N, C-alpha and C positions, 0 to 999 in steps of 0.2 A: 322668202321668200326661199322645207322642206322636204322616204320613198323617192320616186322620181328616177330618172335615168342614172343619176350619180350612184345609186345603190348597187349598180350592176358589178362594178369592176373592182372595188377596193378589197373585196374578199379573195379575188383571184381563184378561179375555179381549179382546184387541185384535189380531185377525188382520191388521190393516192397518198394523202396525209403528208404532203409537202415533198414527196419523192417523185421525181419525173422519170419514168422509165424510158422516155424518148428525148432526153435533154440533149443539147448541142454537144456537151462534153462526152456523153455516151456515144453519139454518132461519130465524133472525131476519133474517139478511142477505137470504135469498131472499124473505122476506115484503116487505121494503122494496123490493127490485127489482121484484117482481111488482106491487106497488101503484103504483109509478111507471110501469111499462109500461102498466097498465090505464088510469091517468089520461091518459098521453100518447096511447094508442091512441084513447080516447074523444074526446080533444081534436082529434085529426086527423080522426076521423069527423065531428065537429061542424063543422069547417071545410069539409069537402067536401060535406056534406049541408045545410049552413046551418041546423043544429039549434041551438036556443037553449042558451046556455051553462049555464043553471040546470038543465036536464034532464041535461046531461052531468055536472054536478057531483053531482047526486043519484045518478045511476047509478054514478058513480065511488065515492062514499062507501059505497053499499050493497055493491058488489062487494068493496071493501077491508075493510069490517066483517065480511062473511061469511068471507073468507079468514083474517082475524085471529082470528075466533072459532074456526075450525077448528084453526088452529095452537095457540091458547091451550088448547083442550080437550086436544089431544094432549100438551101439557106438564103440565097440572094433573091429569089423570086418574091418571097413575102416582104423582104426589105424594100424592093422596088414598089410593091403595092403600098406599103406604109409611107414611102416617100411621096407617092402620088397623092395619097389622102392628106398628108401633112401639108403639101403644097396647096391643095384645094382649101384647107382650113385657113392657111395664111392669106388667101385671097378672099376670105369671107364666105366660102361655101361650106356650111356645117352639115350638109346632108349625106356626104359620103362616109362610108365605114369600111374598116379593114375586116377581111374574112377571119373568123376565129376558129379555124379548123385544126390547129396544131396543138400538140401537148408538150411544148417545150418553152424555153425562155422567150422565143419569138411569139408564141401564142399569148404569153402574159403581156408582152409589149403591145400586141394587137388589142388586147382587152383594155389596157391603159389608154391607148390612143382613142379607142371608141368611147371610153368614159369621158375623156377630155372633150371630144367632139360633142357628146351629149350635153355636158355642162356648158360649153360655149354656146351651143344652139339654144339652150334654155335661157342663158343670160342675155343673148341677143334678142330673143323673143320678149323677155321682160323689159329690156331697154326700149324696144319699139313700143311696147304697151305703155310703159311709163311716159314716154314722150307724147303718145296719143292721148292718154288720160289727162296729163297735165295741160295739154293744149285745150282739151275739152273743158276742163275745170276753169281755166283762165278765160276762155272765150265767153262763157255764160255771164259772169259779172261784168266783164269789159263791154259786152254787147248791151247789157242793161244800162250801164253807166253812160255809154255813148248815146243810147236812145234818149235818156233823160236830158243830157246836155244839148243834143241836137234840137229837141223840142223847145228848150229854153231859148237857144240861139235863133231858131226860126219863128219864135213868137207863138208857137202852138200852146205852150204852157208858161205860166209865170214862175219866177224863182221864189215861190212862197215856201214857208217852212215844211209843208208836206212834201213838196217836190224835192227839196234839198235833202229831206230825211230819206227819201228813196235813193237818191244818189249816194248818201252816206252809207246806207246799208250795203250797196254793192262795193263801195270802197273798203268797208270793214270786212266783207267776205274775201276780197282780194288779199287784204292784210293777213287774215287768219290762214288762208291757204299758203301764202309765202312763208309765214312763220312756221307752219307745220312742216313744210318742205325743208326749211332750214334746220328744224329740230331733227328730222330724219338724217339730214346730211351730217350734222354734228355727231349724232349717235353712231352712224356708219363709220366715221373717221375716228371714233374713240376719243373725241375731245371734250366730252361731257363728263366732268369729274363727279364722283359721288360724294355728297356731304352727309355722311351717315351720323346719326345720333339716336339716342334713346328717347322715345316719346310714348305718351299714353294714347291708346288706340281710340277709346270712346270719344273724348273731346275732339280729337283730330278728325275722325271720320264724320262726326256730327257737323263740324265746320264745313267739310267738303260737300255734304248733302245740302246744307243750308245755302251754300254758294250756288250749287246747281239749281236750286229752286229760284233763287233771286235772279240768276242769269236768264233762266227760262221765262220768268215773268217779264223781265225787261225786253226780251226779244219778242215775246208775244204782243206786248204793247206797241212795238214798232212794226209788227207783222213782217218780220224779217225772213227772207228766204236765204238764210246764211249757210244752210247745210247743217247747222246745229239745231237741236230740237227746240221748238217754241211751245211745247205742250205744258199746260198747267193742270191737266186732268189726271195725270199719273201720280200716284202716291209713292213717295220714297220712304222706305222703312229701314231702320238700322238695328242690327242684332249683334251685340258684342258680348261675348261670354268668355271668362268672367269680366265684370264691369271694370275691374282694375287692370285689365290686360295691357301689357307694354310690348313694344317692338323696337327693333334696332335696324333702321334703314334711312334712306334719304327721303325726308318728307315731301320735298318738291317733286321728285320723280314719282313717288307713290301717288301724289295728288294727280299727276298726269294720268296714271294708270286708272285710278278709280273714276276720275271725271270723264275720261273717254269711254269707260265701260258703262257708266251710268247714262251718258248721252246716247250710246248705242242701244242700251236696253230700253230707254224711254221711247226712242224712235220706233221700236218694234213692238211696243206694248199695245194691247187693245184699248179702246176707250175706257177711261176710269180704271185702268189696270194698276198693278202694284209691282214695284221694283224693290228687291230686298238686297241690302249689302250686309253680309254676314262675316264676322271676324272671330277666329278661334286661335288658341295657342297651337303652335307647330310642334314638331317632334323634338326640337332643341330649345334651350333657353332663349327667350326673346325672339324666337322665330315666329312666323305669322302665316296663317292660312286665311285667305280672303275668298269670298264667293260673291258673285253678282248674279242674281236670278231675276228673270222677267217672266211674264205670262203670255208672251207673244207666240208666233207660229213655230218657234224653235229653228234649229239648224239641222238639215239632213246630215246623217252620219258621213255621207260621201263628201261633204263640204268641210268637215271638221279640220282637216289638215290645211285648208286654204283660207280660212277666215282671217288669219293674221297676216296675209299677204297684202302688199300695198295695192290700193285701189280696188281691192276685191269687195264687192257689195253683196255677195250672196246671190243665190238663184231661186229663193223661195218665192212663191206667188204673193204679190202685194206685201212686200216685206216691211214697208214703212207705214207708221200710223199717221193720223192727220197732223198737219203742222210741220212736216219734214219733207225735204226734197231729196233725201237719200244720202246727203253728205258726200265726202270725197273718198271714202274708203281708206283713209289714212289713220283713223283713230286707233283701231285695233293693232295696226302695225307699230304705232308709237308705244302702245301698251306692252307689246311683246318685247320691244327693244329695251324699254325701261326695266322690265322684269329681268331680262337677260343681263343687264348691267349689274344687277344685284346677285347674279348667280342663281336666280330662282327659276321657277317653271310656271307657265301659263298655258291653259288649254281648255277646250270644251269638255264638259263632264256630263255624265248621264243625268237626266232629269225627267221626272214624270210629266212635267208641263213646261212649255217655254224653253228658254235657253239658260244654261248654267255655266258660267265661266269660273274656273277654279285657278287661284294663284297661290303659289307656295314660295314664301321668302325665307331664306335661311337665317340662322342666328348670327351674331357678330363673329363667332369663331369660324364660320364657313364662308363669310363674305369675302369676295376678292379684294386684294389690296390695291 
């Protein structure tokens, strides 16, 4: 939830190869040199013109004070500006920025403050969006459940199995949403340990696909608007090469990744489309490269960097196939975090048709401890 404003400052604009020709040390050194030169020059003038030393001393002090005042103002004025911006940020106003017109240490500090303000503004925006989206996602099943129960209480409908099944669907959706949010919270806090082991890829992924088919069939029979796909017209295809391929990872977390990617791919597939899960050997022993491909409308390149953000549902026209309400936009975020826990990479890759998600998982020697 990464370009963006944060990319501006950490490089620190220094076109002089790290040497600042107008650094504060240089300015202070120049102040001392100029003061000495003024005093020396006035002393030489006094000797040649036989001027009294007290007048020369007064003139020298005045000139030195004026120059010092000028230099001091040039150093304190930007600090006052930074202080005002920092005070605004502490009060929740992230719109103000410090002018970055200097080529010294204060200029670097201004850049750092602006980068901090950019990042805080982005985080504040994400927080507000998170609250709004969570409220929206919770409101829908709660409203549906309330309507069903009100109808039963008012005698409009009877508490027959079909009505209670409708109430159960909304309760299950609430449970899935809360569980998903808890998963993200645990991932964010780093309290989800990895239980890595060696496993055979073909039987493992085959089980994941069979489970996805079974869950979709069960939901379709209940006509659930759960946010997960209820489609049974999409064919799931597994391609593992070589068949004896093995990997070293946490099977539970990889199950989350693959299941969420399949769910997302099926939602975006055309009627009677095909979703392919492909597994290949990575560059290291027991490393793994996974691909999930669908035949849907694909993802615009401008959206590639955003698809793994929380609650992002994309901006393509008619993105979801029949039997889907669009979901919560959390599945791909969970997939990204699970891959990150393994020290791997996940992203959208080039594809002639539809969307292609590429996952790279390192071998055991590269996995984080």
